LUMDREN-482469 format. One line per 3 residues: number of its first residue (from 0); their letters; for each residue z, x negated, y of N, C-alpha, C. Coordinates in steps of 0.05 Angstrom, whole numbers, always signed. Last residue first. Layout:
N
NUM	a	Z X Y Z X Y Z X Y ~ ...
// end
This chain:
86
85	xxx	-20 +603 -514 -43 +608 -531 -33 +633 -557 ~ +21 +592 -474 +13 +613 -474 -14 +622 -494 ~ +28 +535 -496 +48 +558 -501 +38 +581 -495
82	xxx	-16 +511 -470 -11 +506 -496 +9 +526 -505 ~ -1 +519 -412 -29 +527 -430 -25 +528 -462 ~ +45 +489 -410 +45 +521 -404 +20 +528 -416
79	xxx	+21 +438 -419 +47 +446 -436 +44 +475 -436 ~ -7 +427 -375 -16 +432 -392 -3 +448 -417 ~ +30 +435 -338 +10 +454 -336 -1 +453 -366
76	xxx	+59 +388 -345 +76 +409 -353 +55 +434 -352 ~ +25 +349 -338 +32 +356 -364 +45 +382 -372 ~ +17 +357 -279 -7 +361 -302 +3 +362 -328
73	xxx	+70 +341 -266 +57 +365 -259 +38 +373 -280 ~ +68 +286 -282 +89 +309 -292 +81 +332 -287 ~ +29 +267 -252 +22 +267 -280 +47 +287 -290
70	xxx	+51 +275 -197 +31 +287 -204 +23 +285 -233 ~ +102 +240 -198 +103 +267 -197 +80 +289 -205 ~ +74 +184 -208 +90 +204 -224 +98 +228 -227
67	xxx	+53 +184 -159 +36 +183 -181 +47 +200 -213 ~ +95 +184 -125 +79 +206 -126 +57 +211 -152 ~ +120 +134 -145 +141 +159 -150 +110 +190 -144
64	xxx	+84 +106 -130 +83 +108 -156 +104 +135 -165 ~ +76 +108 -72 +59 +111 -89 +62 +110 -117 ~ +130 +102 -59 +122 +124 -53 +95 +131 -64
61	xxx	+137 +47 -78 +155 +60 -85 +143 +96 -79 ~ +98 +23 -44 +94 +27 -74 +111 +45 -85 ~ +123 +27 +10 +91 +40 -1 +91 +39 -30
58	xxx	+166 +0 -2 +169 +32 +12 +138 +40 +0 ~ +154 -47 -9 +164 -35 -23 +165 -10 -27 ~ +121 -63 +46 +108 -59 +18 +126 -46 -2
55	xxx	+169 -55 +77 +149 -44 +83 +134 -39 +57 ~ +201 -99 +65 +208 -76 +55 +192 -55 +63 ~ +164 -143 +66 +176 -139 +45 +179 -113 +42
52	xxx	+164 -137 +135 +133 -139 +114 +147 -131 +80 ~ +209 -140 +139 +204 -123 +150 +181 -117 +130 ~ +222 -200 +127 +236 -177 +115 +229 -147 +116
49	xxx	+181 -220 +162 +185 -228 +128 +197 -204 +113 ~ +211 -209 +202 +180 -200 +204 +177 -202 +171 ~ +259 -246 +203 +256 -214 +203 +234 -200 +199
46	xxx	+250 -286 +150 +250 -286 +174 +252 -252 +181 ~ +253 -307 +90 +274 -310 +114 +271 -307 +142 ~ +192 -297 +73 +215 -277 +74 +243 -283 +86
43	xxx	+144 -312 +111 +158 -326 +103 +189 -300 +101 ~ +80 -295 +100 +101 -273 +110 +131 -284 +99 ~ +36 -322 +78 +58 -317 +64 +82 -300 +72
40	xxx	-1 -324 +121 -3 -310 +102 +19 -308 +77 ~ +44 -347 +167 +19 -333 +165 +17 -315 +140 ~ +94 -364 +177 +86 -380 +150 +54 -356 +150
37	xxx	+111 -321 +225 +122 -349 +210 +106 -348 +185 ~ +54 -284 +247 +73 -295 +236 +84 -315 +224 ~ +21 -267 +293 +30 -293 +291 +50 -295 +276
34	xxx	+26 -200 +287 +14 -217 +305 +34 -246 +304 ~ +6 -154 +236 +33 -177 +247 +19 -195 +266 ~ -16 -99 +227 -25 -120 +237 -3 -133 +241
31	xxx	-15 -55 +168 +2 -65 +189 -9 -91 +195 ~ -44 +5 +141 -44 -16 +145 -30 -25 +178 ~ -44 +51 +84 -30 +42 +107 -37 +19 +115
28	xxx	-75 +101 +56 -71 +77 +59 -54 +73 +82 ~ -115 +144 +13 -92 +140 +26 -79 +111 +33 ~ -184 +141 +20 -161 +141 -2 -140 +137 +13
25	xxx	-238 +166 +23 -219 +176 +30 -188 +166 +16 ~ -277 +125 +24 -273 +141 -2 -244 +159 -1 ~ -270 +112 +78 -294 +126 +65 -295 +138 +42
22	xxx	-226 +81 +82 -230 +104 +96 -249 +124 +82 ~ -233 +42 +48 -213 +55 +42 -224 +86 +55 ~ -280 +13 +76 -278 +26 +47 -259 +44 +37
19	xxx	-253 +6 +122 -271 +17 +126 -277 +34 +96 ~ -215 -32 +102 -197 -4 +117 -229 +14 +120 ~ -253 -74 +82 -236 -64 +63 -223 -32 +80
16	xxx	-281 -85 +138 -298 -79 +109 -275 -58 +93 ~ -236 -101 +173 -260 -83 +176 -275 -73 +152 ~ -198 -127 +152 -189 -110 +170 -211 -87 +181
13	xxx	-214 -165 +117 -200 -138 +105 -195 -118 +129 ~ -235 -205 +142 -239 -198 +119 -229 -175 +113 ~ -201 -212 +188 -228 -205 +191 -238 -193 +165
10	xxx	-156 -242 +173 -151 -216 +176 -185 -205 +182 ~ -168 -287 +121 -170 -280 +150 -165 -253 +154 ~ -133 -310 +79 -145 -292 +77 -152 -279 +103
7	xxx	-110 -362 +98 -120 -357 +72 -136 -335 +60 ~ -91 -358 +150 -115 -376 +146 -128 -375 +119 ~ -62 -315 +192 -71 -320 +165 -95 -330 +158
4	xxx	-53 -289 +241 -56 -314 +234 -65 -331 +210 ~ -42 -245 +233 -62 -249 +250 -70 -275 +255 ~ -32 -218 +175 -24 -231 +194 -46 -239 +209
1	xx	-25 -148 +148 -40 -175 +148 -31 -187 +169 ~ -30 -91 +96 -12 -117 +115 -20 -136 +120
// end
């Protein structure tokens, strides 16, 4: 997520090198560029864009955490099944 008018972390710093690194490492990611957001880097939360950005970030984190928890539970179940079959 980035704002085109971010003066703290300019979009050029992550739009090219970070996205290229994530894609090269085949890491799942999402990217949204917001144009001229109120507040720039801060994504003022009292605006429609700010609400959308926060909702998008929380949704992504929720999916990532739940996917990680499901994978961990599956691995633990598989390990437990192997132990029980000994």
